[in-house]
N, CA, C and O atoms as a Tripos MOL2 file, in Angstrom:
@<TRIPOS>MOLECULE
protein
  260   259    65     0     0
PROTEIN
NO_CHARGES

@<TRIPOS>ATOM
      1 N         -79.8240  194.9620   37.0390 N.3       1 MET1
      2 CA        -78.5270  194.3350   37.1660 C.3       1 MET1
      3 C         -77.5110  195.4230   36.7720 C.2       1 MET1
      4 O         -77.6900  196.2000   35.8350 O.2       1 MET1
      5 N         -76.4560  195.4100   37.5500 N.am      2 ASP2
      6 CA        -75.3800  196.4230   37.3350 C.3       2 ASP2
      7 C         -74.5580  196.0950   36.0820 C.2       2 ASP2
      8 O         -74.2350  194.9420   35.7990 O.2       2 ASP2
      9 N         -74.2410  197.1500   35.3580 N.am      3 ARG3
     10 CA        -73.3800  197.0220   34.1640 C.3       3 ARG3
     11 C         -71.9040  197.0010   34.6090 C.2       3 ARG3
     12 O         -71.4790  197.6960   35.5330 O.2       3 ARG3
     13 N         -71.1630  196.1560   33.8870 N.am      4 TYR4
     14 CA        -69.6830  196.1110   34.2130 C.3       4 TYR4
     15 C         -68.9300  196.6450   33.0350 C.2       4 TYR4
     16 O         -69.3130  196.4210   31.8870 O.2       4 TYR4
     17 N         -67.8110  197.3820   33.3220 N.am      5 LEU5
     18 CA        -66.9710  197.9550   32.2580 C.3       5 LEU5
     19 C         -65.6310  197.2480   32.3470 C.2       5 LEU5
     20 O         -65.2460  196.7590   33.4090 O.2       5 LEU5
     21 N         -64.9410  197.1990   31.2560 N.am      6 THR6
     22 CA        -63.6250  196.6670   31.0850 C.3       6 THR6
     23 C         -62.5900  197.7420   31.4650 C.2       6 THR6
     24 O         -62.8890  198.9310   31.5730 O.2       6 THR6
     25 N         -61.4120  197.2740   31.6510 N.am      7 THR7
     26 CA        -60.2720  198.2130   31.9510 C.3       7 THR7
     27 C         -60.1330  199.2460   30.8400 C.2       7 THR7
     28 O         -59.8500  200.4110   31.1180 O.2       7 THR7
     29 N         -60.3290  198.8370   29.5740 N.am      8 SER8
     30 CA        -60.2950  199.7230   28.4650 C.3       8 SER8
     31 C         -61.3710  200.8320   28.5310 C.2       8 SER8
     32 O         -61.1180  202.0030   28.2480 O.2       8 SER8
     33 N         -62.5620  200.3980   28.9140 N.am      9 GLU9
     34 CA        -63.6710  201.3510   29.0070 C.3       9 GLU9
     35 C         -63.5150  202.3450   30.1550 C.2       9 GLU9
     36 O         -63.8630  203.5240   30.0870 O.2       9 GLU9
     37 N         -62.9620  201.7600   31.2100 N.am     10 VAL10
     38 CA        -62.6720  202.6730   32.4080 C.3      10 VAL10
     39 C         -61.6260  203.7490   32.0330 C.2      10 VAL10
     40 O         -61.7390  204.9260   32.3750 O.2      10 VAL10
     41 N         -60.6130  203.2620   31.3130 N.am     11 ALA11
     42 CA        -59.5100  204.2370   30.9080 C.3      11 ALA11
     43 C         -60.1050  205.3290   29.9810 C.2      11 ALA11
     44 O         -59.7530  206.5040   30.0900 O.2      11 ALA11
     45 N         -60.9790  204.9310   29.1020 N.am     12 GLU12
     46 CA        -61.5930  205.8730   28.2460 C.3      12 GLU12
     47 C         -62.4450  206.8400   29.0140 C.2      12 GLU12
     48 O         -62.4330  208.0380   28.7310 O.2      12 GLU12
     49 N         -63.1770  206.3530   29.9680 N.am     13 ARG13
     50 CA        -64.0670  207.1820   30.7980 C.3      13 ARG13
     51 C         -63.2740  208.2320   31.5380 C.2      13 ARG13
     52 O         -63.7320  209.3710   31.6310 O.2      13 ARG13
     53 N         -62.0880  207.9060   32.0790 N.am     14 TYR14
     54 CA        -61.2630  208.8620   32.8150 C.3      14 TYR14
     55 C         -60.1990  209.4610   32.0300 C.2      14 TYR14
     56 O         -59.3470  210.1520   32.5890 O.2      14 TYR14
     57 N         -60.1780  209.2340   30.6740 N.am     15 ARG15
     58 CA        -59.2570  209.8640   29.7480 C.3      15 ARG15
     59 C         -57.8400  209.6400   30.1370 C.2      15 ARG15
     60 O         -57.0410  210.5740   30.1950 O.2      15 ARG15
     61 N         -57.5030  208.3320   30.4190 N.am     16 THR16
     62 CA        -56.1570  207.9480   30.8400 C.3      16 THR16
     63 C         -55.8670  206.5900   30.1040 C.2      16 THR16
     64 O         -56.6980  206.0180   29.4000 O.2      16 THR16
     65 N         -54.6170  206.1480   30.3440 N.am     17 ALA17
     66 CA        -54.2440  204.9100   29.7280 C.3      17 ALA17
     67 C         -54.6890  203.6830   30.5190 C.2      17 ALA17
     68 O         -54.8700  203.7780   31.7320 O.2      17 ALA17
     69 N         -54.8650  202.5750   29.8910 N.am     18 GLU18
     70 CA        -55.2380  201.3260   30.4980 C.3      18 GLU18
     71 C         -54.2080  201.0110   31.5780 C.2      18 GLU18
     72 O         -54.5620  200.5490   32.6630 O.2      18 GLU18
     73 N         -52.8380  201.2810   31.2580 N.am     19 SER19
     74 CA        -51.8360  200.9610   32.3040 C.3      19 SER19
     75 C         -52.0030  201.7860   33.5560 C.2      19 SER19
     76 O         -51.6300  201.3440   34.6420 O.2      19 SER19
     77 N         -52.5590  202.9820   33.4260 N.am     20 THR20
     78 CA        -52.8170  203.7710   34.6000 C.3      20 THR20
     79 C         -53.9340  203.1360   35.4350 C.2      20 THR20
     80 O         -53.8310  203.0490   36.6590 O.2      20 THR20
     81 N         -54.9490  202.7140   34.7930 N.am     21 VAL21
     82 CA        -56.1420  202.0490   35.5390 C.3      21 VAL21
     83 C         -55.5520  200.7990   36.2540 C.2      21 VAL21
     84 O         -55.9230  200.5120   37.3920 O.2      21 VAL21
     85 N         -54.6430  200.0670   35.5890 N.am     22 ARG22
     86 CA        -54.1340  198.8660   36.2630 C.3      22 ARG22
     87 C         -53.2070  199.2750   37.4140 C.2      22 ARG22
     88 O         -53.1680  198.6000   38.4430 O.2      22 ARG22
     89 N         -52.4520  200.3890   37.2450 N.am     23 TYR23
     90 CA        -51.6450  200.8620   38.3780 C.3      23 TYR23
     91 C         -52.4580  201.2710   39.5570 C.2      23 TYR23
     92 O         -52.1270  200.9790   40.7060 O.2      23 TYR23
     93 N         -53.5810  201.9880   39.2420 N.am     24 TRP24
     94 CA        -54.5410  202.4440   40.3310 C.3      24 TRP24
     95 C         -54.9970  201.2200   41.1070 C.2      24 TRP24
     96 O         -55.0700  201.2610   42.3350 O.2      24 TRP24
     97 N         -55.3110  200.1130   40.3990 N.am     25 ARG25
     98 CA        -55.8150  198.8970   41.0350 C.3      25 ARG25
     99 C         -54.6860  198.3360   41.8870 C.2      25 ARG25
    100 O         -54.9430  197.8700   42.9970 O.2      25 ARG25
    101 N         -53.4250  198.3650   41.4010 N.am     26 HIS26
    102 CA        -52.3140  197.7710   42.0900 C.3      26 HIS26
    103 C         -52.0730  198.5150   43.4160 C.2      26 HIS26
    104 O         -51.7830  197.8770   44.4280 O.2      26 HIS26
    105 N         -52.1930  199.8940   43.4260 N.am     27 ILE27
    106 CA        -51.9050  200.6430   44.5980 C.3      27 ILE27
    107 C         -53.1430  200.8290   45.5220 C.2      27 ILE27
    108 O         -53.0410  201.4070   46.6040 O.2      27 ILE27
    109 N         -54.2980  200.3260   45.0660 N.am     28 GLY28
    110 CA        -55.5110  200.4360   45.8590 C.3      28 GLY28
    111 C         -56.2040  201.8110   45.7460 C.2      28 GLY28
    112 O         -56.8920  202.2380   46.6740 O.2      28 GLY28
    113 N         -56.0210  202.4860   44.6240 N.am     29 TYR29
    114 CA        -56.6170  203.7180   44.3290 C.3      29 TYR29
    115 C         -57.6620  203.5160   43.1910 C.2      29 TYR29
    116 O         -57.5680  202.5650   42.4160 O.2      29 TYR29
    117 N         -58.6250  204.4050   43.1160 N.am     30 GLY30
    118 CA        -59.4950  204.2990   41.9560 C.3      30 GLY30
    119 C         -60.5960  203.3460   42.2310 C.2      30 GLY30
    120 O         -60.7210  202.8250   43.3390 O.2      30 GLY30
    121 N         -61.4420  203.0950   41.1830 N.am     31 PRO31
    122 CA        -62.5810  202.1970   41.3000 C.3      31 PRO31
    123 C         -62.1340  200.8020   41.6170 C.2      31 PRO31
    124 O         -61.1160  200.3300   41.1120 O.2      31 PRO31
    125 N         -62.8850  200.1520   42.4430 N.am     32 ARG32
    126 CA        -62.5260  198.6990   42.7680 C.3      32 ARG32
    127 C         -62.9770  197.8190   41.7120 C.2      32 ARG32
    128 O         -64.1350  197.9180   41.3040 O.2      32 ARG32
    129 N         -62.1630  196.9560   41.2220 N.am     33 GLY33
    130 CA        -62.4950  195.9990   40.2030 C.3      33 GLY33
    131 C         -62.8650  194.6660   40.7560 C.2      33 GLY33
    132 O         -62.5390  194.3650   41.9040 O.2      33 GLY33
    133 N         -63.5480  193.8380   39.9690 N.am     34 VAL34
    134 CA        -63.9210  192.5270   40.3910 C.3      34 VAL34
    135 C         -63.2160  191.5650   39.3980 C.2      34 VAL34
    136 O         -63.2610  191.7940   38.1890 O.2      34 VAL34
    137 N         -62.5980  190.5420   39.8810 N.am     35 LYS35
    138 CA        -61.9100  189.5490   38.9710 C.3      35 LYS35
    139 C         -62.9190  188.5670   38.5300 C.2      35 LYS35
    140 O         -63.5720  187.9400   39.3640 O.2      35 LYS35
    141 N         -63.0790  188.4040   37.2840 N.am     36 VAL36
    142 CA        -64.0000  187.3880   36.7210 C.3      36 VAL36
    143 C         -63.1110  186.5470   35.7770 C.2      36 VAL36
    144 O         -62.8100  186.9720   34.6610 O.2      36 VAL36
    145 N         -62.7050  185.3740   36.2280 N.am     37 GLY37
    146 CA        -61.7570  184.5630   35.4930 C.3      37 GLY37
    147 C         -60.4690  185.3180   35.4400 C.2      37 GLY37
    148 O         -59.8870  185.6180   36.4820 O.2      37 GLY37
    149 N         -59.9860  185.6470   34.2170 N.am     38 ARG38
    150 CA        -58.6750  186.3370   34.0120 C.3      38 ARG38
    151 C         -58.9040  187.7940   33.7800 C.2      38 ARG38
    152 O         -57.9440  188.5440   33.6000 O.2      38 ARG38
    153 N         -60.1950  188.2470   33.7780 N.am     39 ARG39
    154 CA        -60.4430  189.6700   33.4730 C.3      39 ARG39
    155 C         -60.7570  190.3700   34.7490 C.2      39 ARG39
    156 O         -61.1790  189.7610   35.7320 O.2      39 ARG39
    157 N         -60.5390  191.7110   34.7270 N.am     40 VAL40
    158 CA        -60.9680  192.5730   35.8140 C.3      40 VAL40
    159 C         -62.0610  193.4110   35.2270 C.2      40 VAL40
    160 O         -61.8730  194.0380   34.1840 O.2      40 VAL40
    161 N         -63.2300  193.4370   35.8900 N.am     41 LEU41
    162 CA        -64.3710  194.2330   35.4780 C.3      41 LEU41
    163 C         -64.7240  195.2250   36.5150 C.2      41 LEU41
    164 O         -64.5100  194.9560   37.6980 O.2      41 LEU41
    165 N         -65.2750  196.4100   36.1440 N.am     42 TYR42
    166 CA        -65.5550  197.4100   37.1080 C.3      42 TYR42
    167 C         -67.0930  197.6690   37.0900 C.2      42 TYR42
    168 O         -67.6190  198.1020   36.0650 O.2      42 TYR42
    169 N         -67.8000  197.4150   38.1850 N.am     43 PRO43
    170 CA        -69.1930  197.7320   38.2650 C.3      43 PRO43
    171 C         -69.4630  199.2360   38.0730 C.2      43 PRO43
    172 O         -68.7140  200.0790   38.5670 O.2      43 PRO43
    173 N         -70.4790  199.5340   37.3910 N.am     44 GLU44
    174 CA        -70.7780  200.9860   37.0880 C.3      44 GLU44
    175 C         -71.0550  201.7010   38.4020 C.2      44 GLU44
    176 O         -70.7140  202.8780   38.5180 O.2      44 GLU44
    177 N         -71.6650  201.0430   39.4160 N.am     45 ALA45
    178 CA        -71.8930  201.6550   40.7100 C.3      45 ALA45
    179 C         -70.5650  202.0190   41.3840 C.2      45 ALA45
    180 O         -70.4810  203.0050   42.1160 O.2      45 ALA45
    181 N         -69.5680  201.2410   41.1370 N.am     46 GLU46
    182 CA        -68.2100  201.4950   41.7730 C.3      46 GLU46
    183 C         -67.6190  202.7870   41.0810 C.2      46 GLU46
    184 O         -67.0260  203.6390   41.7430 O.2      46 GLU46
    185 N         -67.7900  202.8830   39.8400 N.am     47 LEU47
    186 CA        -67.3570  204.1090   39.1440 C.3      47 LEU47
    187 C         -68.0250  205.3170   39.5890 C.2      47 LEU47
    188 O         -67.4060  206.3800   39.6400 O.2      47 LEU47
    189 N         -69.3590  205.2180   39.9440 N.am     48 THR48
    190 CA        -70.0830  206.3470   40.5320 C.3      48 THR48
    191 C         -69.5760  206.7050   41.8780 C.2      48 THR48
    192 O         -69.5170  207.8800   42.2420 O.2      48 THR48
    193 N         -69.2010  205.6920   42.6370 N.am     49 ARG49
    194 CA        -68.6340  205.9350   43.9720 C.3      49 ARG49
    195 C         -67.3230  206.6790   43.8300 C.2      49 ARG49
    196 O         -67.1050  207.6600   44.5410 O.2      49 ARG49
    197 N         -66.4670  206.2650   42.9650 N.am     50 PHE50
    198 CA        -65.1710  206.8480   42.7120 C.3      50 PHE50
    199 C         -65.2710  208.2500   42.1950 C.2      50 PHE50
    200 O         -64.4640  209.1070   42.5540 O.2      50 PHE50
    201 N         -66.2430  208.4970   41.3620 N.am     51 ASP51
    202 CA        -66.5420  209.8840   40.8500 C.3      51 ASP51
    203 C         -66.8390  210.7730   42.0590 C.2      51 ASP51
    204 O         -66.3030  211.8760   42.1670 O.2      51 ASP51
    205 N         -67.6700  210.3070   42.9410 N.am     52 GLN52
    206 CA        -68.0590  211.1170   44.0940 C.3      52 GLN52
    207 C         -66.8630  211.4150   45.0140 C.2      52 GLN52
    208 O         -66.7090  212.5090   45.5560 O.2      52 GLN52
    209 N         -66.0450  210.3960   45.1530 N.am     53 GLU53
    210 CA        -64.8040  210.5100   45.9400 C.3      53 GLU53
    211 C         -63.8770  211.5840   45.3940 C.2      53 GLU53
    212 O         -63.2480  212.3170   46.1580 O.2      53 GLU53
    213 N         -63.7920  211.6790   44.0300 N.am     54 LEU54
    214 CA        -62.9710  212.6570   43.3820 C.3      54 LEU54
    215 C         -63.5940  214.0450   43.6280 C.2      54 LEU54
    216 O         -62.8780  215.0010   43.9270 O.2      54 LEU54
    217 N         -64.9080  214.1510   43.5040 N.am     55 LEU55
    218 CA        -65.5940  215.4060   43.7210 C.3      55 LEU55
    219 C         -65.4330  215.9110   45.1460 C.2      55 LEU55
    220 O         -65.2420  217.1070   45.3630 O.2      55 LEU55
    221 N         -65.5100  214.9880   46.1400 N.am     56 ASP56
    222 CA        -65.3380  215.3320   47.5060 C.3      56 ASP56
    223 C         -63.9280  215.8380   47.7750 C.2      56 ASP56
    224 O         -63.7380  216.8190   48.4950 O.2      56 ASP56
    225 N         -62.9270  215.1540   47.1830 N.am     57 GLU57
    226 CA        -61.5670  215.6030   47.3420 C.3      57 GLU57
    227 C         -61.3240  217.0330   46.7510 C.2      57 GLU57
    228 O         -60.6330  217.8690   47.3330 O.2      57 GLU57
    229 N         -61.9020  217.2360   45.6310 N.am     58 ARG58
    230 CA        -61.7540  218.5350   44.9900 C.3      58 ARG58
    231 C         -62.3860  219.6070   45.7650 C.2      58 ARG58
    232 O         -61.8590  220.7160   45.8450 O.2      58 ARG58
    233 N         -63.6040  219.2920   46.3970 N.am     59 ALA59
    234 CA        -64.2580  220.3170   47.2180 C.3      59 ALA59
    235 C         -63.4780  220.6590   48.4600 C.2      59 ALA59
    236 O         -63.3860  221.8110   48.8850 O.2      59 ALA59
    237 N         -62.9160  219.6000   49.0280 N.am     60 ASN60
    238 CA        -62.0500  219.7600   50.2480 C.3      60 ASN60
    239 C         -60.8150  220.6290   49.9530 C.2      60 ASN60
    240 O         -60.4220  221.4960   50.7330 O.2      60 ASN60
    241 N         -60.2070  220.3310   48.7360 N.am     61 TRP61
    242 CA        -58.9970  221.0940   48.3480 C.3      61 TRP61
    243 C         -59.3870  222.5340   48.1810 C.2      61 TRP61
    244 O         -58.6610  223.4140   48.6430 O.2      61 TRP61
    245 N         -60.5250  222.8230   47.5270 N.am     62 ALA62
    246 CA        -60.9800  224.2110   47.1900 C.3      62 ALA62
    247 C         -61.2390  224.9730   48.4990 C.2      62 ALA62
    248 O         -61.0220  226.1840   48.5560 O.2      62 ALA62
    249 N         -61.6880  224.2950   49.5230 N.am     63 LEU63
    250 CA        -62.0310  224.9270   50.7930 C.3      63 LEU63
    251 C         -60.7800  225.0250   51.6710 C.2      63 LEU63
    252 O         -60.8330  225.6830   52.7100 O.2      63 LEU63
    253 N         -59.6580  224.4010   51.3020 N.am     64 GLY64
    254 CA        -58.4600  224.5280   51.9950 C.3      64 GLY64
    255 C         -58.4360  223.6150   53.1880 C.2      64 GLY64
    256 O         -57.6880  223.8600   54.1340 O.2      64 GLY64
    257 N         -59.2540  222.5390   53.1740 N.am     65 ALA65
    258 CA        -59.3460  221.5870   54.3280 C.3      65 ALA65
    259 C         -58.3030  220.5520   54.1810 C.2      65 ALA65
    260 O         -58.1950  219.6600   55.0230 O.2      65 ALA65
@<TRIPOS>BOND
     1     1     2 1
     2     2     3 1
     3     3     4 2
     4     3     5 am
     5     5     6 1
     6     6     7 1
     7     7     8 2
     8     7     9 am
     9     9    10 1
    10    10    11 1
    11    11    12 2
    12    11    13 am
    13    13    14 1
    14    14    15 1
    15    15    16 2
    16    15    17 am
    17    17    18 1
    18    18    19 1
    19    19    20 2
    20    19    21 am
    21    21    22 1
    22    22    23 1
    23    23    24 2
    24    23    25 am
    25    25    26 1
    26    26    27 1
    27    27    28 2
    28    27    29 am
    29    29    30 1
    30    30    31 1
    31    31    32 2
    32    31    33 am
    33    33    34 1
    34    34    35 1
    35    35    36 2
    36    35    37 am
    37    37    38 1
    38    38    39 1
    39    39    40 2
    40    39    41 am
    41    41    42 1
    42    42    43 1
    43    43    44 2
    44    43    45 am
    45    45    46 1
    46    46    47 1
    47    47    48 2
    48    47    49 am
    49    49    50 1
    50    50    51 1
    51    51    52 2
    52    51    53 am
    53    53    54 1
    54    54    55 1
    55    55    56 2
    56    55    57 am
    57    57    58 1
    58    58    59 1
    59    59    60 2
    60    59    61 am
    61    61    62 1
    62    62    63 1
    63    63    64 2
    64    63    65 am
    65    65    66 1
    66    66    67 1
    67    67    68 2
    68    67    69 am
    69    69    70 1
    70    70    71 1
    71    71    72 2
    72    71    73 am
    73    73    74 1
    74    74    75 1
    75    75    76 2
    76    75    77 am
    77    77    78 1
    78    78    79 1
    79    79    80 2
    80    79    81 am
    81    81    82 1
    82    82    83 1
    83    83    84 2
    84    83    85 am
    85    85    86 1
    86    86    87 1
    87    87    88 2
    88    87    89 am
    89    89    90 1
    90    90    91 1
    91    91    92 2
    92    91    93 am
    93    93    94 1
    94    94    95 1
    95    95    96 2
    96    95    97 am
    97    97    98 1
    98    98    99 1
    99    99   100 2
   100    99   101 am
   101   101   102 1
   102   102   103 1
   103   103   104 2
   104   103   105 am
   105   105   106 1
   106   106   107 1
   107   107   108 2
   108   107   109 am
   109   109   110 1
   110   110   111 1
   111   111   112 2
   112   111   113 am
   113   113   114 1
   114   114   115 1
   115   115   116 2
   116   115   117 am
   117   117   118 1
   118   118   119 1
   119   119   120 2
   120   119   121 am
   121   121   122 1
   122   122   123 1
   123   123   124 2
   124   123   125 am
   125   125   126 1
   126   126   127 1
   127   127   128 2
   128   127   129 am
   129   129   130 1
   130   130   131 1
   131   131   132 2
   132   131   133 am
   133   133   134 1
   134   134   135 1
   135   135   136 2
   136   135   137 am
   137   137   138 1
   138   138   139 1
   139   139   140 2
   140   139   141 am
   141   141   142 1
   142   142   143 1
   143   143   144 2
   144   143   145 am
   145   145   146 1
   146   146   147 1
   147   147   148 2
   148   147   149 am
   149   149   150 1
   150   150   151 1
   151   151   152 2
   152   151   153 am
   153   153   154 1
   154   154   155 1
   155   155   156 2
   156   155   157 am
   157   157   158 1
   158   158   159 1
   159   159   160 2
   160   159   161 am
   161   161   162 1
   162   162   163 1
   163   163   164 2
   164   163   165 am
   165   165   166 1
   166   166   167 1
   167   167   168 2
   168   167   169 am
   169   169   170 1
   170   170   171 1
   171   171   172 2
   172   171   173 am
   173   173   174 1
   174   174   175 1
   175   175   176 2
   176   175   177 am
   177   177   178 1
   178   178   179 1
   179   179   180 2
   180   179   181 am
   181   181   182 1
   182   182   183 1
   183   183   184 2
   184   183   185 am
   185   185   186 1
   186   186   187 1
   187   187   188 2
   188   187   189 am
   189   189   190 1
   190   190   191 1
   191   191   192 2
   192   191   193 am
   193   193   194 1
   194   194   195 1
   195   195   196 2
   196   195   197 am
   197   197   198 1
   198   198   199 1
   199   199   200 2
   200   199   201 am
   201   201   202 1
   202   202   203 1
   203   203   204 2
   204   203   205 am
   205   205   206 1
   206   206   207 1
   207   207   208 2
   208   207   209 am
   209   209   210 1
   210   210   211 1
   211   211   212 2
   212   211   213 am
   213   213   214 1
   214   214   215 1
   215   215   216 2
   216   215   217 am
   217   217   218 1
   218   218   219 1
   219   219   220 2
   220   219   221 am
   221   221   222 1
   222   222   223 1
   223   223   224 2
   224   223   225 am
   225   225   226 1
   226   226   227 1
   227   227   228 2
   228   227   229 am
   229   229   230 1
   230   230   231 1
   231   231   232 2
   232   231   233 am
   233   233   234 1
   234   234   235 1
   235   235   236 2
   236   235   237 am
   237   237   238 1
   238   238   239 1
   239   239   240 2
   240   239   241 am
   241   241   242 1
   242   242   243 1
   243   243   244 2
   244   243   245 am
   245   245   246 1
   246   246   247 1
   247   247   248 2
   248   247   249 am
   249   249   250 1
   250   250   251 1
   251   251   252 2
   252   251   253 am
   253   253   254 1
   254   254   255 1
   255   255   256 2
   256   255   257 am
   257   257   258 1
   258   258   259 1
   259   259   260 2
@<TRIPOS>SUBSTRUCTURE
     1 MET1         2 RESIDUE 1 A MET
     2 ASP2         6 RESIDUE 1 A ASP
     3 ARG3        10 RESIDUE 1 A ARG
     4 TYR4        14 RESIDUE 1 A TYR
     5 LEU5        18 RESIDUE 1 A LEU
     6 THR6        22 RESIDUE 1 A THR
     7 THR7        26 RESIDUE 1 A THR
     8 SER8        30 RESIDUE 1 A SER
     9 GLU9        34 RESIDUE 1 A GLU
    10 VAL10       38 RESIDUE 1 A VAL
    11 ALA11       42 RESIDUE 1 A ALA
    12 GLU12       46 RESIDUE 1 A GLU
    13 ARG13       50 RESIDUE 1 A ARG
    14 TYR14       54 RESIDUE 1 A TYR
    15 ARG15       58 RESIDUE 1 A ARG
    16 THR16       62 RESIDUE 1 A THR
    17 ALA17       66 RESIDUE 1 A ALA
    18 GLU18       70 RESIDUE 1 A GLU
    19 SER19       74 RESIDUE 1 A SER
    20 THR20       78 RESIDUE 1 A THR
    21 VAL21       82 RESIDUE 1 A VAL
    22 ARG22       86 RESIDUE 1 A ARG
    23 TYR23       90 RESIDUE 1 A TYR
    24 TRP24       94 RESIDUE 1 A TRP
    25 ARG25       98 RESIDUE 1 A ARG
    26 HIS26      102 RESIDUE 1 A HIS
    27 ILE27      106 RESIDUE 1 A ILE
    28 GLY28      110 RESIDUE 1 A GLY
    29 TYR29      114 RESIDUE 1 A TYR
    30 GLY30      118 RESIDUE 1 A GLY
    31 PRO31      122 RESIDUE 1 A PRO
    32 ARG32      126 RESIDUE 1 A ARG
    33 GLY33      130 RESIDUE 1 A GLY
    34 VAL34      134 RESIDUE 1 A VAL
    35 LYS35      138 RESIDUE 1 A LYS
    36 VAL36      142 RESIDUE 1 A VAL
    37 GLY37      146 RESIDUE 1 A GLY
    38 ARG38      150 RESIDUE 1 A ARG
    39 ARG39      154 RESIDUE 1 A ARG
    40 VAL40      158 RESIDUE 1 A VAL
    41 LEU41      162 RESIDUE 1 A LEU
    42 TYR42      166 RESIDUE 1 A TYR
    43 PRO43      170 RESIDUE 1 A PRO
    44 GLU44      174 RESIDUE 1 A GLU
    45 ALA45      178 RESIDUE 1 A ALA
    46 GLU46      182 RESIDUE 1 A GLU
    47 LEU47      186 RESIDUE 1 A LEU
    48 THR48      190 RESIDUE 1 A THR
    49 ARG49      194 RESIDUE 1 A ARG
    50 PHE50      198 RESIDUE 1 A PHE
    51 ASP51      202 RESIDUE 1 A ASP
    52 GLN52      206 RESIDUE 1 A GLN
    53 GLU53      210 RESIDUE 1 A GLU
    54 LEU54      214 RESIDUE 1 A LEU
    55 LEU55      218 RESIDUE 1 A LEU
    56 ASP56      222 RESIDUE 1 A ASP
    57 GLU57      226 RESIDUE 1 A GLU
    58 ARG58      230 RESIDUE 1 A ARG
    59 ALA59      234 RESIDUE 1 A ALA
    60 ASN60      238 RESIDUE 1 A ASN
    61 TRP61      242 RESIDUE 1 A TRP
    62 ALA62      246 RESIDUE 1 A ALA
    63 LEU63      250 RESIDUE 1 A LEU
    64 GLY64      254 RESIDUE 1 A GLY
    65 ALA65      258 RESIDUE 1 A ALA
């Protein structure tokens, strides 16, 4: 079963503020959250996907693509 992280835990993982994680969600950037009642939770698999997206962007930038 996939582990779910809170907004606070995601902010800690990416060394940013909780408000930044909420803003990312608002603009459609970052890991996709799942609404459970009033809370937004982030599946660990989604964080892994976002990490890979960031790595790909960095690699493309470094190559000048």
